[in-house]
N, C-alpha and C positions, 0 to 999 in steps of 0.2 A: 907238374903238370901233365909230363907223362904217366904218373900212376892215375891220374884223372882219368885220361882220357883211356886208358887201358880199362879202368873200371867199366866208362860207359860204355865201349864196346861189348864186355861182357856180361854185364845187364840186359844189355838191349838181344844179345843172346840167347841170355835163359830166359827170357819171355818171350821170342818164339818158339825156345822148346815147350812151353806153356805144360812142363812138369813141375814148376816152380807153385807155380797157381796152384795146382791141382794140390802141392805140397801143405800151404796155406789153409786150402778147404778140407783136409782133412783133419788137419786143429781146429777149422771154424766148425765140424760136423761134431767134435770130442766136445768141444768147452759148449754146445748146447746141449746136446744129449745130458753131459752129465749136470748141467743149472737144471734142466725141467725135470730131471726126473730124480736127483739126489741134493735136492733144494740150494736156493741160491746163497752160498756162505761155507763155512770150513770143510764142508766134504767134498763138495764139489771143487775146491782150488785142490786140497785135496788127491780128488781124480784125478785130474788131470797134470797135479804136477807126478804122481805115479804114472802116469802113462808117457808125459815127458821124458819121464828120467831113462827110460827103456828106448823108448823109438830118436830122441833127437843125439844121443852116442852113435846109435845104427847109423844114420842117414848123415851125418859129420865124418865121421869117418871111413863111410864104403864110400860116398858119392866123394868125399875128398879127395881119397886115392885114383878114384877113376877121373875126377876130375883133370888131373896131371897125364891119367891115358890119352882121356881126347882130346887134351889141348895140343901135343907132342908136334906137329907139325905147326900151327900155331906160334907156339912157343920155338919150336928151330928157324923161325922167319925174324922172328919180331929179334932173337939175339945175334942176327947176322948186321944188324942195323945198331948204327952207335946209340946204343939206348941203356944205361945203367942199371944191372942186373937187380939189384933192392929194389929201385923203383917198379921193375915189372913181377918182382915176386908178389909184392905189395898189391900190385894192381893186379894178379891173379886169382890171389885171396882174399882180397875185399871182394874181386866178384862174386866170390861164388857164398863166402860166409854173411857178407852184409843179407845179398836177398834170403838165404835160409834164415838168417836173425831175422830180418823185419815180417817172412811170411807165418814164421813162429809166433809174433806178437800179433801181428793181425790176425791175422786166424785167432787168437785167443781171446784177443782183447774186444774184437765185433760182438759175440754174444753175451760177453758182459756187460755191454754198453745198452744193447737194442733189448736185453733183457732187464734192466734195471738195477744188475748186482753190484756196479759199482758203487751206486748209492748206498747199498743195503750192507752191503758187504766190508770188511777192515780195508781202505786203499792200499795200507802199509803194505798186508797180505798178498794183495794181487800185483800190487808192484813188485814184490820180492820176489814173487813166482816167476813173472814175467823178464826178471833181470836176471834169475839165473837159467831160465832157456835163454838168452842172448849169450851168456857168459858161456855158458855148456855149448852151443853149437861153434861159438870161436873155437873154443878150447878141442870140442872133438873134431873139428873141421881141420885144425892143427896139425893134431895127428894123425889124420888121415891122409895130408900133405906131406907129413913128416916120412908114413909108411911109404906113402906112394916113388920119393922119389929113394929112397934105400932102397927099394925094390921095383927099381925105374925100371930094367930093360925088361923083368919078366912080371907082367900085370897078375898070372894068375900067383904069385908067389903073395905080392902088395894086397890084393882084396882077401890073400886067405890069412892074413896076420891081420890085417884090420876086421875081418868079422870073428876070430877066434880072440884078440885082445877085446871084445866090442864082450863077446861073452863071458870071459874071464871078468870082467870088472862090472860088470852087468847082473851075472846070472852066480858064478860060480865063487868067485869072490864072500862072500856073503855064506855059502856054506861052508868054508877053509876057515872063516872067523868062526861062524860055531863048533867045528872040529875043533879048534883052538881052546876054545873057550872050557868047551866036554876035560877036553883032555886033560889042563892044566887048573881047572877051576878050582883047586886044593890051593893056587900059589897064587900070590900077589902078582893079578898080569893087567890091574887097570893102565899101566902107564902104556907097558906093549899094545893094549888093543889100543888107546889114544893114536898110537906111531901107525896101524892099521888103515884107523880110521881118516888118515892123514893121508895116507897111499893110496887113496883110492876116491876121485873125483867126484865119481858118482854117489858112493856114500856120505863123502863131502857135501851135496848139494840136499841130499834125503836129510840129512841131520839138520841144515841150515833151516828146512823145510818145519820140518817136525819141532824143531827148537821155537819158531815162531809161534805157532799153533799152541805149542807148551804142549805136546800131547804124549808125555810118559809114559802110557801102555804099549804103545806101537814105537817107540824110538829103537828099539832094542836094546841091546849090550851094550854097542859102543854108541849108541847113543845118550843110552841113562849116564856111561860116565860122563859124556862131555858136559852135560848137563851138572853133575855131580861138580866136575873141576872149576867148569868156568862158570855157570849160570845161564840164564838164560841170554843175557843182551851179549856176554863176553865170547859165550858158544859161538853165537851168530858171527862174532867179528873175526875168531879164530879161523872160523870153520870157513868165510868167506876169503881173507887172505888168506889162506891157502889155495883156495879155487882160483884167485889170480897170479898166484907162483906157477901152477899148474898152465893156466893157461901161456903164464910166459914162454915158460919151457921147449914145449914142443914147435913154437912160434920160432923161436929165436935160435934151434936145432935144423930146423928147415929152411931157414933163409940163410946160413949159414952153410948147409948143404948145396943149396940152390949158388951159390955165389961161387962154389967150387965144382961143383960136375961137369963134366962137357959133355954137355947135348951133342 
């Protein structure tokens, strides 16, 4: 009950700020534009998923860390009351991650409904993209919380570390993978490439989407290796299970750090 009370307060606070509505509108406009100009089919879904893979990790990590700094006085006030720390942590985390996930899902799904795309396109592909967006939101908000708690006394370091982590995972990581392929291409590197793919949740989500659409030309080396080793359905299952592990680790670490932290 205490967790639900904190959740309700946090949701009302976010809605008063209006920015969460703007976040949902961004996805609505993006999805609407992709459907209208890219045809209501796999191309539109792929375009939406590519934007999702950049925007969700950035917003999740940056605002996840920033949220803790903004809620510091609220946190200190409630921790002075007889309240369980774990309940309070899940209330804080759910108060941010759930509205972010809903804003993405509703903003992306509405254009698919009113344009009729949901009837003409593959429903399982639409649901997969929406589900991946929700999982990534929870995952990267959890990472943001972890960074925010680790650098709680220094806001600049916390936000800087979150931004650099996003830049590494979303942009630089694939370049390093390509460099490794170019350098060690004469050796059997398929299994190390699989390990590198499993080490990056953004790559895992991208590979899952591409395996669903079976677009081998766009998969890149790691995606092609995934497809060769696991096949389409098994590959999606392995990538999805790895994403769930990725989602659990930062939440587990964040909760432990929150429970031990002296605010």
